[in-house]
C-alpha positions as CSV (number, residue, x, y, z in Angstrom):
1,X,104.6,60.3,189.4
2,X,101.6,58.4,190.3
3,X,100.7,57.1,186.8
4,X,97.1,56.1,186.3
5,X,98.3,52.5,185.1
6,X,100.0,51.9,188.3
7,X,97.0,53.3,190.9
8,X,95.9,50.6,193.7
9,X,92.7,50.8,195.6
10,X,93.1,52.7,198.7
11,X,95.8,54.6,197.7
12,X,95.7,58.9,198.7
13,X,97.2,60.8,196.1
14,X,98.3,64.6,195.3
15,X,99.0,64.3,191.4
16,X,98.6,66.4,188.3
17,X,96.5,65.0,185.6
18,X,95.2,66.0,182.2
19,X,91.3,66.8,182.9
20,X,90.1,65.1,179.6
21,X,86.5,65.9,180.4
22,X,84.2,67.5,183.0
23,X,80.6,66.7,183.4
24,X,78.2,68.7,185.9
25,X,75.7,66.3,187.2
26,X,73.2,65.7,190.0
27,X,72.6,62.6,192.3
28,X,68.9,61.4,192.6
29,X,68.8,63.8,195.8
30,X,69.2,66.6,193.6
31,X,73.1,67.2,194.8
32,X,75.3,68.9,192.2
33,X,78.7,67.0,191.5
34,X,81.5,66.7,188.9
35,X,82.5,63.6,187.0
36,X,85.9,63.8,185.4
37,X,87.9,62.0,182.9
38,X,91.5,62.3,184.1
39,X,94.2,61.2,181.6
40,X,98.0,60.5,181.8
41,X,99.9,58.5,179.2
42,X,99.3,55.1,180.8
43,X,95.3,55.4,180.5
44,X,92.4,57.2,181.9
45,X,90.7,57.3,185.2
46,X,87.1,58.4,186.3
47,X,87.0,61.1,188.9
48,X,84.3,62.2,191.4
49,X,84.1,65.2,193.3
50,X,80.8,64.8,195.4
51,X,81.4,67.9,197.8
52,X,81.7,71.3,195.9
53,X,83.3,73.5,198.3
54,X,86.1,76.2,198.5
55,X,88.6,73.2,197.8
56,X,87.6,72.6,194.6
57,X,88.7,75.5,192.6
58,X,87.6,76.6,189.0
59,X,88.7,74.3,186.0
60,X,87.5,73.2,182.9
61,X,87.9,70.5,180.6
62,X,91.3,70.1,178.8
63,X,93.2,71.7,181.6
64,X,95.9,70.4,183.5
65,X,94.7,70.1,187.3
66,X,96.6,68.9,190.5
67,X,94.0,66.8,192.5
68,X,94.0,65.2,196.1
69,X,92.1,62.2,196.6
70,X,91.8,58.5,197.4
71,X,91.5,55.7,195.0
72,X,88.5,53.8,195.0
73,X,86.7,51.0,193.0
74,X,83.4,50.8,191.7
75,X,82.1,48.1,189.7
76,X,85.5,46.5,189.3
77,X,86.9,49.8,188.1
78,X,89.3,52.1,189.8
79,X,88.3,55.8,190.3
80,X,89.5,58.7,191.9
81,X,87.3,60.1,195.1
82,X,88.7,63.7,194.7
83,X,88.9,66.4,197.8
84,X,90.8,69.3,196.5
85,X,91.6,70.7,192.8
86,X,93.4,73.6,191.5
87,X,94.6,74.5,188.3
88,X,98.3,73.1,187.6
89,X,100.9,75.7,187.2
90,X,103.5,76.1,184.5
91,X,106.5,73.7,185.3
92,X,104.5,71.4,187.8
93,X,104.1,68.9,184.8
94,X,105.6,67.7,181.5
95,X,103.4,67.4,178.4
96,X,104.8,63.9,177.6
97,X,103.8,62.3,180.9
98,X,100.1,62.8,179.5
99,X,100.1,61.6,175.8
100,X,100.0,57.5,175.9
101,X,102.1,56.4,173.1
102,X,102.9,53.1,171.2
103,X,105.5,51.0,172.8
104,X,107.1,50.2,169.5
105,X,109.0,52.3,167.2
106,X,107.2,54.5,164.8
107,X,109.8,55.1,162.1
108,X,110.5,51.1,162.0
109,X,106.8,50.2,161.8
110,X,106.2,52.8,159.0
111,X,109.2,51.2,157.3
112,X,108.0,47.6,157.4
113,X,104.6,49.2,156.2
114,X,106.4,50.7,153.2
115,X,108.0,47.4,152.8
116,X,104.6,45.8,152.4
117,X,103.4,48.6,149.9
118,X,106.5,47.7,147.5
119,X,105.2,43.9,147.5
120,X,101.8,45.0,145.8
121,X,102.3,44.1,142.1
122,X,99.0,45.3,140.8
123,X,100.3,48.8,139.5
124,X,97.4,50.8,139.9
125,X,97.2,49.7,143.5
126,X,100.6,50.2,144.3
127,X,100.5,53.9,142.5
128,X,97.3,54.7,144.6
129,X,99.2,53.6,148.1
130,X,102.1,55.3,147.2
131,X,100.1,58.8,146.5
132,X,99.2,58.5,150.3
133,X,101.9,56.9,151.8
134,X,104.9,58.1,150.0
135,X,104.1,61.4,148.4
136,X,101.5,63.0,150.6
137,X,103.8,64.7,153.4
138,X,101.0,66.1,155.4
139,X,98.9,62.8,155.3
140,X,102.1,60.6,156.4
141,X,102.9,63.0,159.2
142,X,99.0,62.6,160.7
143,X,99.0,58.9,160.1
144,X,102.1,58.1,162.0
145,X,100.9,60.0,165.1
146,X,97.4,59.4,165.1
147,X,95.4,57.2,167.6
148,X,93.3,54.2,166.1
149,X,90.3,55.0,168.4
150,X,89.1,57.0,171.1
151,X,89.2,54.4,173.8
152,X,88.4,50.9,172.8
153,X,91.8,49.9,171.3
154,X,95.1,51.5,169.8
155,X,93.7,54.7,171.4
156,X,97.2,56.3,171.6
157,X,99.9,58.3,169.6
158,X,100.9,55.7,166.9
159,X,98.0,53.4,167.6
160,X,96.6,54.0,164.0
161,X,99.8,53.0,162.5
162,X,100.1,49.9,164.8
163,X,97.0,48.6,164.1
164,X,97.0,49.0,160.1
165,X,100.2,47.5,160.0
166,X,99.1,44.5,162.5
167,X,95.8,44.0,160.2
168,X,97.9,44.0,157.0
169,X,100.1,41.3,158.3
170,X,97.1,39.5,159.2
171,X,95.9,39.8,155.8
172,X,99.3,38.4,154.2
173,X,98.9,35.4,156.6
174,X,95.2,34.8,155.2
175,X,96.1,35.4,151.6
176,X,98.8,33.0,151.7
177,X,96.6,30.2,153.0
178,X,93.6,30.8,150.5
179,X,95.1,31.3,147.3
180,X,91.5,32.0,146.2
181,X,91.9,35.6,147.7
182,X,93.4,38.2,145.6
183,X,96.4,39.3,148.0
184,X,97.1,42.7,146.4
185,X,93.1,43.8,146.7
186,X,93.3,42.4,150.4
187,X,96.4,43.8,151.5
188,X,95.8,47.3,149.9
189,X,92.4,47.5,151.6
190,X,93.8,46.3,154.8
191,X,96.3,49.1,154.6
192,X,93.7,51.9,153.7
193,X,90.6,50.5,155.7
194,X,91.2,53.1,158.8
195,X,92.7,55.9,156.7
196,X,89.5,57.8,157.5
197,X,90.3,57.9,161.4
198,X,92.7,60.8,160.7
199,X,89.9,63.2,160.0
200,X,87.6,61.2,162.3
201,X,89.1,61.7,165.5
202,X,91.2,64.7,166.7
203,X,94.6,65.1,167.6
204,X,96.0,64.5,171.1
205,X,95.3,65.9,173.8
206,X,91.8,65.6,172.8
207,X,91.6,62.5,170.9
208,X,87.8,62.8,170.4
209,X,85.0,62.6,167.7
210,X,85.1,65.8,165.3
211,X,82.4,67.2,163.9
212,X,82.7,65.5,160.6
213,X,83.6,62.3,162.3
214,X,80.5,62.2,164.2
215,X,78.4,63.1,161.1
216,X,80.0,60.9,158.5
217,X,82.2,58.4,160.4
218,X,85.9,56.7,159.6
219,X,84.5,54.2,157.2
220,X,82.8,56.5,154.6
221,X,85.4,59.0,155.1
222,X,88.1,56.6,154.0
223,X,86.5,55.3,150.9
224,X,85.8,58.9,150.1
225,X,89.7,59.8,150.4
226,X,90.6,56.7,148.4
227,X,87.8,57.6,145.9
228,X,89.3,61.4,145.5
229,X,93.0,60.0,144.8
230,X,91.8,57.2,142.5
231,X,90.4,60.0,140.2
232,X,94.0,61.3,139.8
233,X,95.2,57.6,138.5
234,X,94.8,57.6,134.8
235,X,93.6,54.1,133.7
236,X,92.5,53.0,137.1
237,X,90.3,49.9,136.5
238,X,86.5,50.7,137.6
239,X,85.9,47.3,138.8
240,X,89.0,47.2,140.8
241,X,88.1,50.6,142.3
242,X,84.7,49.5,143.1
243,X,86.0,46.2,144.9
244,X,88.4,48.2,146.9
245,X,86.0,50.7,148.1
246,X,83.4,47.9,148.8
247,X,86.3,46.3,151.5
248,X,86.7,49.6,153.0
249,X,83.0,50.0,153.2
250,X,82.3,46.7,154.8
251,X,85.5,46.2,157.2
252,X,83.2,46.4,160.4
253,X,81.4,43.1,159.1
254,X,77.8,43.7,160.2
255,X,75.5,46.7,159.7
256,X,74.9,47.1,163.3
257,X,78.6,47.6,164.0
258,X,78.7,50.7,161.3
259,X,79.3,49.0,158.3
260,X,77.6,50.5,155.5
261,X,77.9,47.4,153.7
262,X,78.1,43.8,154.7
263,X,81.1,41.9,152.9
264,X,80.1,40.7,149.2
265,X,83.7,39.7,148.3
266,X,86.1,36.9,149.9
267,X,88.5,39.7,150.3
268,X,86.1,42.2,152.1
269,X,85.3,39.3,154.5
270,X,88.9,38.2,155.3
271,X,89.6,42.2,156.1
272,X,86.6,42.2,158.6
273,X,87.8,39.3,160.5
274,X,91.3,40.6,160.5
275,X,90.3,44.0,161.7
276,X,88.1,42.6,164.6
277,X,90.7,39.9,165.4
278,X,93.4,42.7,165.8
279,X,91.2,45.1,167.7
280,X,90.0,42.5,170.3
281,X,93.5,41.0,170.9
282,X,94.8,44.6,171.3
283,X,91.8,45.2,174.0
284,X,92.5,42.2,175.9
285,X,96.4,42.9,176.0
286,X,95.4,46.4,177.5
287,X,93.3,44.6,180.0
288,X,96.1,42.3,180.8
289,X,98.6,45.2,181.0
290,X,96.2,47.2,183.2
291,X,95.7,44.4,185.6
292,X,99.1,42.8,185.8
293,X,99.5,40.5,188.7
294,X,95.9,40.0,189.3
295,X,94.6,36.3,189.0
296,X,91.0,37.1,190.1
297,X,88.0,37.5,187.6
298,X,88.2,41.1,186.4
299,X,84.3,41.6,185.7
300,X,82.0,42.0,182.5
301,X,83.6,43.4,179.7
302,X,81.4,45.0,176.9
303,X,83.4,44.3,174.0
304,X,83.9,40.5,174.6
305,X,80.3,40.1,176.1
306,X,81.9,38.0,178.6
307,X,83.2,38.2,182.4
308,X,87.0,37.8,181.6
309,X,89.9,36.4,183.9
310,X,93.8,36.6,183.4
311,X,95.2,33.0,182.2
312,X,96.7,31.3,185.7
313,X,100.5,30.9,184.7
314,X,102.3,28.4,186.7
């Protein structure tokens, strides 16, 4: 299979991809064309159909389609100039080739996360964590298989678990180096910080924002989920509950980044930085993997607000 992550400029291909999105648009000259998002497990590729003729058969978003075209480059990103499209037939594709997945073992990661939960000594936080991650089977299934984002970072099956575990481990490191931090509060907040994403973003192959996600967002949704379970734990300290929810609500750090609150606790500040660090390191890692072997500058990256380049290894 011609995987998207392995395509090179100039290649002529005939391959089946998932059409994640189809948009009908017009050029400045008034000519109609299609703009597509094509997906396989290695990534997403923009596709353009400039000539709408008999070679372009009917298809819709979320269909598997066979496309014939040439790989080109535009604004330092690859795209596919498509000449022919038809709906793919059963047997022409294997669904597992089109769902991006974590390269790590999901069960091993979850076991490690449970070990961290067991290390939480504060009884109310420990009980709250276990209500989600030990007792709620439907939540566990969704959490283990969900992505952490639509496209920015960890946008693959198992991505939410991988990101959460990474942030929790960063927070353990921070707490160990700054004794003033309440370790159990920070680590619990790290494990909870993105749980709202299981309802904010739909499952694969869509992996897109739900109506609830668009209207409310994962930050508030996660705080609501935690608040609901807290009500089932007798004697849960009110101050601790508010501190935990504040950490979740402030974990994007800035109002302009979607946080309803800016960090007012040292634990909230630490979580915001740990979350931001893991997101950016994963984004750069995915950028490196997508440009393996290149040494030239890769162009401007919006997340880093900089023109970026791969390290020149000797």
